[in-house]
C-alpha positions in Angstrom: 0.1 -0.1 0.4 3.0 2.4 0.5 3.2 3.4 -3.1 -0.6 4.1 -3.6 -2.2 7.7 -4.0 -3.5 9.7 -1.3 -7.2 8.6 -1.0 -9.2 12.0 -1.8 -11.1 12.5 1.3 -14.2 14.3 0.4 -15.9 14.4 3.9 -13.0 16.7 5.0 -15.0 19.7 2.8 -18.7 18.1 3.0 -19.5 16.5 5.9 -23.0 16.3 3.8 -22.3 14.3 0.9 -23.5 10.9 1.4 -22.4 9.3 -2.4 -19.5 9.1 -4.3 -17.8 7.5 -7.4 -14.6 5.7 -6.9 -12.2 3.2 -8.2 -10.5 0.8 -6.5 -6.9 1.1 -6.1 -6.2 -2.1 -3.3 -7.6 -5.3 -2.0 -6.5 -6.4 1.0 -6.7 -8.4 4.5 -7.1 -4.9 5.9 -10.0 -4.1 3.8 -10.4 -1.7 0.2 -8.7 1.2 -0.5 -10.3 4.2 -3.0 -8.9 6.5 -4.8 -11.9 9.0 -3.2 -14.2 8.4 -0.8 -17.1 9.6 1.3 -16.2 7.8 4.5 -14.8 8.9 7.3 -12.1 6.6 9.1 -11.6 6.1 12.5 -9.9 9.0 14.5 -9.9 11.6 16.5 -12.1 9.8 18.9 -14.9 9.4 16.4 -15.5 6.0 15.3 -15.4 5.3 11.6 -18.5 4.9 8.9 -20.2 1.8 7.9 -22.6 1.8 4.5 -21.9 -0.3 1.2 -20.1 -0.2 -2.0 -22.1 -0.9 -5.0 -20.6 -2.5 -8.4 -21.9 -1.7 -11.8 -23.4 -5.6 -12.0 -25.3 -5.3 -8.6 -22.7 -6.9 -6.3 -23.2 -5.1 -3.2 -20.2 -5.0 -0.8 -21.4 -4.0 3.2 -18.8 -2.0 4.5 -18.8 -2.3 8.7 -16.0 -0.4 9.3 -13.6 2.4 8.2 -9.9 2.5 9.4 -6.6 5.0 8.3 -4.5 2.7 6.1 -1.1 2.0 7.9 2.1 0.8 6.7 3.9 -2.4 7.5 6.0 -0.9 10.3 2.5 0.7 11.7 3.0 4.5 10.5 -0.1 5.8 8.8 -0.2 6.1 5.3 -2.7 9.3 3.6 -5.2 5.9 2.7 -8.7 5.0 3.8 -9.3 1.5 4.2 -12.9 0.2 4.1 -13.4 -2.8 6.0 -15.9 -5.3 4.2 -18.4 -7.9 5.9 -16.6 -11.0 6.1 -19.1 -12.5 3.4 -19.1 -10.0 1.4 -18.4 -10.4 -2.9 -14.8 -9.8 -3.7 -13.7 -6.6 -5.6 -10.7 -6.5 -8.2 -8.3 -3.5 -8.6 -9.5 -1.2 -11.0 -13.3 -1.5 -10.4 -15.7 1.5 -10.3 -17.8 1.4 -7.5 -20.5 3.7 -5.9 -19.7 4.0 -2.3 -22.6 5.3 0.2 -22.4 5.9 3.8 -24.9 4.4 6.0 -26.3 8.2 6.8 -28.5 8.0 9.6 -25.5 6.2 11.5 -23.0 9.4 10.0 -25.6 12.1 11.1 -25.8 11.1 14.7 -21.5 11.0 14.9 -21.8 14.5 13.4 -24.9 15.7 16.2 -22.5 14.1 19.4 -18.9 15.4 17.7 -20.6 18.9 17.1 -22.1 18.5 20.9 -18.8 17.1 22.6 -17.4 20.9 21.0 -19.7 22.4 22.7 -19.2 20.1 25.9 -15.6 21.5 25.9 -17.1 25.1 26.1 -19.6 24.3 28.9 -16.4 22.2 30.7 -13.5 24.5 30.2 -11.0 21.8 31.4 -8.4 20.2 28.9 -9.4 16.5 27.7 -7.6 13.2 27.9 -10.0 10.7 26.4 -12.9 10.6 24.4 -15.0 8.4 22.2 -17.7 9.1 19.7 -20.4 6.3 19.0 -23.7 6.6 17.2 -25.3 6.1 20.8 -23.3 8.3 23.1 -20.1 10.6 23.4 -17.6 9.8 26.3 -15.3 12.5 27.2 -12.7 12.4 30.0 -11.7 15.9 31.5 -8.9 16.7 33.2 -9.8 18.0 36.8 -10.5 17.0 40.6 -13.6 19.2 40.4 -17.3 17.4 40.4 -19.6 18.4 37.3 -23.1 19.1 37.5 -24.7 16.9 35.3 -27.9 19.2 35.4 -26.7 22.1 34.9 -24.4 21.2 31.8 -27.6 19.5 30.2 -29.2 23.2 30.6 -26.0 24.9 29.1 -26.1 22.6 26.0 -29.5 22.9 25.1 -29.1 26.8 25.6 -26.4 26.7 22.5 -28.3 24.1 20.9 -31.7 27.0 21.0 -29.0 29.8 19.3 -29.2 28.0 16.0 -24.8 28.9 15.8 -22.9 28.2 13.0 -20.6 25.3 12.9 -17.5 26.1 10.4 -14.8 24.1 9.0 -11.6 26.9 8.4 -8.0 26.0 8.5 -5.0 27.6 10.2 -1.1 27.6 9.6 1.2 25.5 11.2 3.0 28.1 12.4 -0.3 29.7 13.8 -1.3 26.9 15.8 2.6 26.8 17.3 1.6 30.7 18.3 -1.5 29.2 19.8 -0.9 26.2 21.7 -3.8 26.6 24.0 -6.6 26.0 20.8 -5.4 22.2 21.2 -7.7 20.8 24.3 -7.2 17.4 23.7 -4.5 15.5 25.4 -4.6 12.7 23.8 -5.1 13.8 20.2 -2.7 15.7 18.8 -3.4 17.7 15.2 -1.7 16.7 12.1 1.1 18.9 11.3 3.4 18.9 8.3 0.5 20.2 5.3 1.5 23.5 6.3 -2.4 23.7 7.5 -4.4 22.4 10.2 -8.5 21.8 10.0 -10.4 23.7 12.3 -13.7 23.5 14.1 -15.1 27.1 14.8 -18.4 27.1 17.0 -20.4 30.2 17.1 -18.1 33.9 16.5 -14.1 35.0 16.9 -15.4 37.0 19.7 -15.6 40.2 17.3 -19.1 40.2 16.3 -22.5 39.7 17.9 -22.2 35.5 17.8 -21.1 34.3 20.9 -17.7 32.5 20.5 -18.2 29.0 21.7 -15.4 26.8 20.6 -12.8 27.1 18.3 -10.1 24.0 18.1 -8.0 21.8 15.4 -10.3 18.8 14.5 -10.6 16.7 11.7 -13.8 15.0 12.5 -17.5 15.6 10.9 -19.6 18.1 12.2 -23.7 19.3 11.7 -23.8 23.0 9.9 -25.3 24.7 12.7 -25.7 23.7 16.8 -29.6 23.3 16.4 -29.2 20.4 14.1 -27.3 18.5 17.1 -31.1 18.8 18.7 -32.0 17.3 22.6 -28.5 16.2 24.1 -28.9 15.2 27.9 -25.8 14.8 30.0 -26.4 11.0 31.3 -23.7 10.7 33.5 -20.4 11.9 35.1 -18.2 9.7 37.2 -14.7 10.3 38.7 -12.2 8.0 37.2 -9.1 9.2 39.0 -7.8 11.5 41.4 -7.9 14.0 38.7 -10.3 13.0 36.3 -13.9 13.1 35.2 -15.9 11.0 33.0 -19.1 12.8 31.1 -21.1 10.8 29.2 -23.4 12.7 26.5 -26.6 11.1 25.0 -29.5 11.7 22.9 -32.4 12.9 24.9 -35.3 11.0 22.6 
């Protein structure tokens, strides 16, 4: 896989894309690599996408997970690997397929991921671990202070009701180096080396009428407005150590 061209990650620019046409670049025990994809690979705490690859002759390959490509020595590669179901029909290099994500599942991931960024505003402590699945988001904060789940749930509802924009942009590596406090996670560091780091901003930048809720590097998929998050609650908080508090974020419905 090391000599393959990078997979074009269409979801980075538009998280609402549900399908795309693509060409199979490689097939291995790890999975299927396409030249372009709408499937998000596991990373940054967010679960990988599921869905299907449909061939022109009607064959359908269910995709049960999506991962980032790795070299034999474990180093990351700029490839997206689509993990097929165990009984899926085989694909050949060069075949054209229509890639389609499980949109309902992805949209739940987007809603919870954006909600977790709002949570970082409401609980102003560093994050030391997170997991975002279609059912819930789990975030570990570095603090010895108790977290009032009812108060945080009310805070989430208030931000959701404001219908604030969630915007994708980027900053330079140098800008990030000059503002290290933008990185709120101790366990996940933004990728560097390309010269640009993708960012997510919720609300304004502090210079206008919109409240500045959150701004941080992030490669995950997000909704376009906080209103789209819908009804979410803090379903549980727990002490995980002397200086760690876990918060479980769930859908209210």
